DRENSEGU-373424 format. One record per residue (C-alpha): x, y, z; residue in three letters; residue number from 1. Coordinates in nm, 2 decimals. Each point is the difference from the previous one (the first is absolute). Last residue first. Layout:
N
<r><u>X</u><v>Y</v><w>Z</w><aa>ala</aa><i>NUM</i></r>
...
END
This chain:
158
<r><u>1.74</u><v>8.00</v><w>21.27</w><aa>unk</aa><i>158</i></r>
<r><u>0.20</u><v>-0.32</v><w>-0.09</w><aa>unk</aa><i>157</i></r>
<r><u>0.31</u><v>0.17</v><w>0.15</w><aa>unk</aa><i>156</i></r>
<r><u>0.23</u><v>-0.08</v><w>-0.28</w><aa>unk</aa><i>155</i></r>
<r><u>0.35</u><v>0.04</v><w>0.14</w><aa>unk</aa><i>154</i></r>
<r><u>0.29</u><v>0.18</v><w>-0.15</w><aa>unk</aa><i>153</i></r>
<r><u>0.37</u><v>0.01</v><w>0.09</w><aa>unk</aa><i>152</i></r>
<r><u>0.28</u><v>0.24</v><w>-0.11</w><aa>unk</aa><i>151</i></r>
<r><u>0.35</u><v>-0.10</v><w>0.02</w><aa>unk</aa><i>150</i></r>
<r><u>0.29</u><v>0.18</v><w>0.15</w><aa>unk</aa><i>149</i></r>
<r><u>0.35</u><v>-0.01</v><w>-0.03</w><aa>unk</aa><i>148</i></r>
<r><u>0.24</u><v>0.18</v><w>0.22</w><aa>unk</aa><i>147</i></r>
<r><u>0.06</u><v>0.39</v><w>-0.05</w><aa>unk</aa><i>146</i></r>
<r><u>-0.10</u><v>0.06</v><w>0.39</w><aa>unk</aa><i>145</i></r>
<r><u>-0.19</u><v>0.33</v><w>-0.05</w><aa>unk</aa><i>144</i></r>
<r><u>-0.17</u><v>-0.04</v><w>-0.34</w><aa>unk</aa><i>143</i></r>
<r><u>0.00</u><v>-0.37</v><w>0.00</w><aa>unk</aa><i>142</i></r>
<r><u>0.16</u><v>-0.11</v><w>-0.33</w><aa>unk</aa><i>141</i></r>
<r><u>-0.26</u><v>-0.18</v><w>-0.25</w><aa>unk</aa><i>140</i></r>
<r><u>-0.11</u><v>-0.35</v><w>-0.06</w><aa>unk</aa><i>139</i></r>
<r><u>-0.21</u><v>-0.04</v><w>-0.30</w><aa>unk</aa><i>138</i></r>
<r><u>-0.39</u><v>-0.02</v><w>-0.01</w><aa>unk</aa><i>137</i></r>
<r><u>-0.25</u><v>-0.18</v><w>0.23</w><aa>unk</aa><i>136</i></r>
<r><u>0.12</u><v>-0.27</v><w>0.23</w><aa>unk</aa><i>135</i></r>
<r><u>-0.30</u><v>-0.19</v><w>0.15</w><aa>unk</aa><i>134</i></r>
<r><u>-0.17</u><v>0.03</v><w>0.35</w><aa>unk</aa><i>133</i></r>
<r><u>-0.22</u><v>-0.29</v><w>0.07</w><aa>unk</aa><i>132</i></r>
<r><u>0.06</u><v>-0.03</v><w>0.38</w><aa>unk</aa><i>131</i></r>
<r><u>0.27</u><v>-0.25</v><w>-0.01</w><aa>unk</aa><i>130</i></r>
<r><u>0.17</u><v>0.23</v><w>-0.25</w><aa>unk</aa><i>129</i></r>
<r><u>0.01</u><v>0.29</v><w>0.23</w><aa>unk</aa><i>128</i></r>
<r><u>0.12</u><v>-0.19</v><w>0.33</w><aa>unk</aa><i>127</i></r>
<r><u>0.30</u><v>-0.15</v><w>-0.23</w><aa>unk</aa><i>126</i></r>
<r><u>0.09</u><v>0.34</v><w>-0.12</w><aa>unk</aa><i>125</i></r>
<r><u>0.00</u><v>0.12</v><w>0.34</w><aa>unk</aa><i>124</i></r>
<r><u>0.23</u><v>-0.29</v><w>0.11</w><aa>unk</aa><i>123</i></r>
<r><u>0.23</u><v>0.04</v><w>-0.27</w><aa>unk</aa><i>122</i></r>
<r><u>0.07</u><v>0.42</v><w>0.01</w><aa>unk</aa><i>121</i></r>
<r><u>0.24</u><v>-0.04</v><w>-0.30</w><aa>unk</aa><i>120</i></r>
<r><u>-0.26</u><v>0.13</v><w>-0.25</w><aa>unk</aa><i>119</i></r>
<r><u>-0.07</u><v>0.28</v><w>0.23</w><aa>unk</aa><i>118</i></r>
<r><u>-0.37</u><v>0.05</v><w>0.01</w><aa>unk</aa><i>117</i></r>
<r><u>-0.25</u><v>0.20</v><w>-0.19</w><aa>unk</aa><i>116</i></r>
<r><u>-0.39</u><v>-0.02</v><w>0.04</w><aa>unk</aa><i>115</i></r>
<r><u>-0.30</u><v>0.01</v><w>-0.23</w><aa>unk</aa><i>114</i></r>
<r><u>-0.36</u><v>-0.05</v><w>0.08</w><aa>unk</aa><i>113</i></r>
<r><u>-0.29</u><v>-0.12</v><w>-0.25</w><aa>unk</aa><i>112</i></r>
<r><u>-0.38</u><v>0.00</v><w>-0.01</w><aa>unk</aa><i>111</i></r>
<r><u>-0.06</u><v>0.26</v><w>0.25</w><aa>unk</aa><i>110</i></r>
<r><u>-0.38</u><v>0.05</v><w>0.11</w><aa>unk</aa><i>109</i></r>
<r><u>0.06</u><v>0.11</v><w>0.37</w><aa>unk</aa><i>108</i></r>
<r><u>-0.06</u><v>-0.37</v><w>0.10</w><aa>unk</aa><i>107</i></r>
<r><u>0.28</u><v>-0.11</v><w>-0.21</w><aa>unk</aa><i>106</i></r>
<r><u>0.23</u><v>0.25</v><w>0.15</w><aa>unk</aa><i>105</i></r>
<r><u>-0.08</u><v>-0.15</v><w>0.36</w><aa>unk</aa><i>104</i></r>
<r><u>0.04</u><v>-0.34</v><w>-0.11</w><aa>unk</aa><i>103</i></r>
<r><u>0.33</u><v>0.07</v><w>-0.12</w><aa>unk</aa><i>102</i></r>
<r><u>0.10</u><v>0.20</v><w>0.32</w><aa>unk</aa><i>101</i></r>
<r><u>-0.10</u><v>-0.31</v><w>0.21</w><aa>unk</aa><i>100</i></r>
<r><u>0.17</u><v>-0.24</v><w>-0.22</w><aa>unk</aa><i>99</i></r>
<r><u>0.32</u><v>0.23</v><w>0.03</w><aa>unk</aa><i>98</i></r>
<r><u>-0.04</u><v>0.03</v><w>0.40</w><aa>unk</aa><i>97</i></r>
<r><u>-0.05</u><v>-0.39</v><w>0.04</w><aa>unk</aa><i>96</i></r>
<r><u>0.32</u><v>-0.06</v><w>-0.23</w><aa>unk</aa><i>95</i></r>
<r><u>0.21</u><v>0.23</v><w>0.20</w><aa>unk</aa><i>94</i></r>
<r><u>-0.13</u><v>-0.12</v><w>0.32</w><aa>unk</aa><i>93</i></r>
<r><u>0.11</u><v>-0.35</v><w>-0.08</w><aa>unk</aa><i>92</i></r>
<r><u>0.25</u><v>-0.05</v><w>0.27</w><aa>unk</aa><i>91</i></r>
<r><u>0.34</u><v>0.04</v><w>-0.19</w><aa>unk</aa><i>90</i></r>
<r><u>0.03</u><v>0.36</v><w>0.13</w><aa>unk</aa><i>89</i></r>
<r><u>-0.09</u><v>0.10</v><w>0.33</w><aa>unk</aa><i>88</i></r>
<r><u>0.32</u><v>0.10</v><w>0.16</w><aa>unk</aa><i>87</i></r>
<r><u>0.10</u><v>0.22</v><w>-0.34</w><aa>unk</aa><i>86</i></r>
<r><u>-0.33</u><v>0.19</v><w>0.05</w><aa>unk</aa><i>85</i></r>
<r><u>-0.22</u><v>-0.06</v><w>-0.32</w><aa>unk</aa><i>84</i></r>
<r><u>-0.02</u><v>0.25</v><w>-0.28</w><aa>unk</aa><i>83</i></r>
<r><u>-0.22</u><v>-0.01</v><w>-0.31</w><aa>unk</aa><i>82</i></r>
<r><u>0.01</u><v>0.36</v><w>-0.20</w><aa>unk</aa><i>81</i></r>
<r><u>-0.13</u><v>0.10</v><w>-0.33</w><aa>unk</aa><i>80</i></r>
<r><u>-0.27</u><v>-0.24</v><w>-0.10</w><aa>unk</aa><i>79</i></r>
<r><u>-0.12</u><v>0.17</v><w>-0.28</w><aa>unk</aa><i>78</i></r>
<r><u>-0.36</u><v>0.01</v><w>-0.12</w><aa>unk</aa><i>77</i></r>
<r><u>-0.01</u><v>-0.09</v><w>-0.38</w><aa>unk</aa><i>76</i></r>
<r><u>-0.19</u><v>0.20</v><w>-0.26</w><aa>unk</aa><i>75</i></r>
<r><u>0.30</u><v>0.18</v><w>-0.14</w><aa>unk</aa><i>74</i></r>
<r><u>0.21</u><v>-0.29</v><w>-0.06</w><aa>unk</aa><i>73</i></r>
<r><u>0.34</u><v>0.09</v><w>0.15</w><aa>unk</aa><i>72</i></r>
<r><u>0.26</u><v>0.13</v><w>-0.24</w><aa>unk</aa><i>71</i></r>
<r><u>-0.03</u><v>0.35</v><w>0.17</w><aa>unk</aa><i>70</i></r>
<r><u>0.07</u><v>-0.14</v><w>0.30</w><aa>unk</aa><i>69</i></r>
<r><u>-0.24</u><v>0.01</v><w>0.33</w><aa>unk</aa><i>68</i></r>
<r><u>-0.26</u><v>0.23</v><w>0.06</w><aa>unk</aa><i>67</i></r>
<r><u>-0.19</u><v>-0.05</v><w>-0.32</w><aa>unk</aa><i>66</i></r>
<r><u>-0.26</u><v>-0.24</v><w>0.18</w><aa>unk</aa><i>65</i></r>
<r><u>-0.05</u><v>0.10</v><w>0.36</w><aa>unk</aa><i>64</i></r>
<r><u>0.21</u><v>-0.12</v><w>0.28</w><aa>unk</aa><i>63</i></r>
<r><u>0.03</u><v>-0.31</v><w>0.18</w><aa>unk</aa><i>62</i></r>
<r><u>0.18</u><v>0.01</v><w>0.34</w><aa>unk</aa><i>61</i></r>
<r><u>0.09</u><v>-0.33</v><w>0.21</w><aa>unk</aa><i>60</i></r>
<r><u>0.11</u><v>-0.04</v><w>0.35</w><aa>unk</aa><i>59</i></r>
<r><u>0.19</u><v>-0.18</v><w>0.24</w><aa>unk</aa><i>58</i></r>
<r><u>0.11</u><v>-0.02</v><w>0.38</w><aa>unk</aa><i>57</i></r>
<r><u>-0.20</u><v>0.32</v><w>0.12</w><aa>unk</aa><i>56</i></r>
<r><u>0.01</u><v>0.04</v><w>0.36</w><aa>unk</aa><i>55</i></r>
<r><u>0.17</u><v>-0.21</v><w>0.27</w><aa>unk</aa><i>54</i></r>
<r><u>-0.20</u><v>0.01</v><w>0.30</w><aa>unk</aa><i>53</i></r>
<r><u>-0.30</u><v>-0.16</v><w>-0.19</w><aa>unk</aa><i>52</i></r>
<r><u>0.11</u><v>-0.13</v><w>-0.31</w><aa>unk</aa><i>51</i></r>
<r><u>-0.08</u><v>0.18</v><w>-0.33</w><aa>unk</aa><i>50</i></r>
<r><u>-0.08</u><v>-0.08</v><w>-0.36</w><aa>unk</aa><i>49</i></r>
<r><u>-0.08</u><v>0.28</v><w>-0.22</w><aa>unk</aa><i>48</i></r>
<r><u>-0.21</u><v>0.06</v><w>-0.34</w><aa>unk</aa><i>47</i></r>
<r><u>-0.01</u><v>0.28</v><w>-0.22</w><aa>unk</aa><i>46</i></r>
<r><u>-0.22</u><v>0.00</v><w>-0.31</w><aa>unk</aa><i>45</i></r>
<r><u>-0.03</u><v>0.27</v><w>-0.27</w><aa>unk</aa><i>44</i></r>
<r><u>0.25</u><v>0.24</v><w>0.16</w><aa>unk</aa><i>43</i></r>
<r><u>0.17</u><v>0.27</v><w>-0.19</w><aa>unk</aa><i>42</i></r>
<r><u>0.12</u><v>0.23</v><w>0.28</w><aa>unk</aa><i>41</i></r>
<r><u>0.16</u><v>-0.30</v><w>0.18</w><aa>unk</aa><i>40</i></r>
<r><u>0.22</u><v>-0.02</v><w>-0.33</w><aa>unk</aa><i>39</i></r>
<r><u>0.17</u><v>0.32</v><w>0.09</w><aa>unk</aa><i>38</i></r>
<r><u>0.13</u><v>-0.17</v><w>0.29</w><aa>unk</aa><i>37</i></r>
<r><u>0.22</u><v>-0.27</v><w>-0.16</w><aa>unk</aa><i>36</i></r>
<r><u>0.23</u><v>0.20</v><w>-0.19</w><aa>unk</aa><i>35</i></r>
<r><u>0.12</u><v>0.21</v><w>0.28</w><aa>unk</aa><i>34</i></r>
<r><u>0.00</u><v>-0.33</v><w>0.22</w><aa>unk</aa><i>33</i></r>
<r><u>0.26</u><v>-0.16</v><w>-0.26</w><aa>unk</aa><i>32</i></r>
<r><u>0.21</u><v>0.31</v><w>-0.05</w><aa>unk</aa><i>31</i></r>
<r><u>0.34</u><v>-0.10</v><w>0.17</w><aa>unk</aa><i>30</i></r>
<r><u>0.05</u><v>-0.39</v><w>-0.02</w><aa>unk</aa><i>29</i></r>
<r><u>0.03</u><v>-0.20</v><w>0.30</w><aa>unk</aa><i>28</i></r>
<r><u>0.20</u><v>-0.30</v><w>-0.03</w><aa>unk</aa><i>27</i></r>
<r><u>-0.03</u><v>-0.37</v><w>-0.04</w><aa>unk</aa><i>26</i></r>
<r><u>-0.23</u><v>0.03</v><w>-0.29</w><aa>unk</aa><i>25</i></r>
<r><u>-0.30</u><v>-0.19</v><w>0.14</w><aa>unk</aa><i>24</i></r>
<r><u>0.05</u><v>0.07</v><w>0.34</w><aa>unk</aa><i>23</i></r>
<r><u>0.06</u><v>0.40</v><w>-0.09</w><aa>unk</aa><i>22</i></r>
<r><u>-0.34</u><v>-0.03</v><w>-0.21</w><aa>unk</aa><i>21</i></r>
<r><u>-0.19</u><v>-0.16</v><w>0.28</w><aa>unk</aa><i>20</i></r>
<r><u>0.12</u><v>0.27</v><w>0.24</w><aa>unk</aa><i>19</i></r>
<r><u>-0.06</u><v>0.30</v><w>-0.23</w><aa>unk</aa><i>18</i></r>
<r><u>-0.34</u><v>-0.15</v><w>-0.08</w><aa>unk</aa><i>17</i></r>
<r><u>-0.07</u><v>-0.01</v><w>0.39</w><aa>unk</aa><i>16</i></r>
<r><u>0.10</u><v>0.34</v><w>0.05</w><aa>unk</aa><i>15</i></r>
<r><u>-0.25</u><v>0.11</v><w>-0.30</w><aa>unk</aa><i>14</i></r>
<r><u>-0.26</u><v>-0.20</v><w>0.18</w><aa>unk</aa><i>13</i></r>
<r><u>0.05</u><v>0.15</v><w>0.35</w><aa>unk</aa><i>12</i></r>
<r><u>0.00</u><v>0.34</v><w>-0.16</w><aa>unk</aa><i>11</i></r>
<r><u>-0.32</u><v>-0.06</v><w>-0.21</w><aa>unk</aa><i>10</i></r>
<r><u>-0.19</u><v>-0.17</v><w>0.27</w><aa>unk</aa><i>9</i></r>
<r><u>-0.21</u><v>0.31</v><w>0.13</w><aa>unk</aa><i>8</i></r>
<r><u>-0.10</u><v>0.05</v><w>-0.35</w><aa>unk</aa><i>7</i></r>
<r><u>-0.21</u><v>-0.33</v><w>0.01</w><aa>unk</aa><i>6</i></r>
<r><u>0.08</u><v>-0.33</v><w>-0.10</w><aa>unk</aa><i>5</i></r>
<r><u>-0.31</u><v>-0.26</v><w>-0.01</w><aa>unk</aa><i>4</i></r>
<r><u>0.00</u><v>-0.28</v><w>0.24</w><aa>unk</aa><i>3</i></r>
<r><u>0.19</u><v>-0.35</v><w>0.09</w><aa>unk</aa><i>2</i></r>
<r><u>0.04</u><v>-0.10</v><w>0.35</w><aa>unk</aa><i>1</i></r>
END
């Protein structure tokens, strides 16, 4: 089932974010949940996927323009978090959630959206590029992980 996120989902989504990041990085990194939680206070669109009896298996959170990095286009909504449970990855759920949030942002009148991805996260980069996201600007070091990160921008056609 796909639905809008709510305040009752914050802790479950934050925990999923931590699990997905640990699976991506091969190790849990301190500070990941603490960096994610404040983003739920700037929601522009929040969509969760849940399975009965299992709970939330994926979510995407977009925040208001100017809630990302100072280098982001000032008019672009920010896709701040996209996480899929490790055992649900590779099934197309990330693409579904990303398409849904792009549609929701366009319906809200946003013409563009931005996101940031670790440059070595090849599955995520392929997903974003397949859905029309384009690299924007120069890579920069992730503030927590210090790995190269790339900004991606998408015209939402609003």
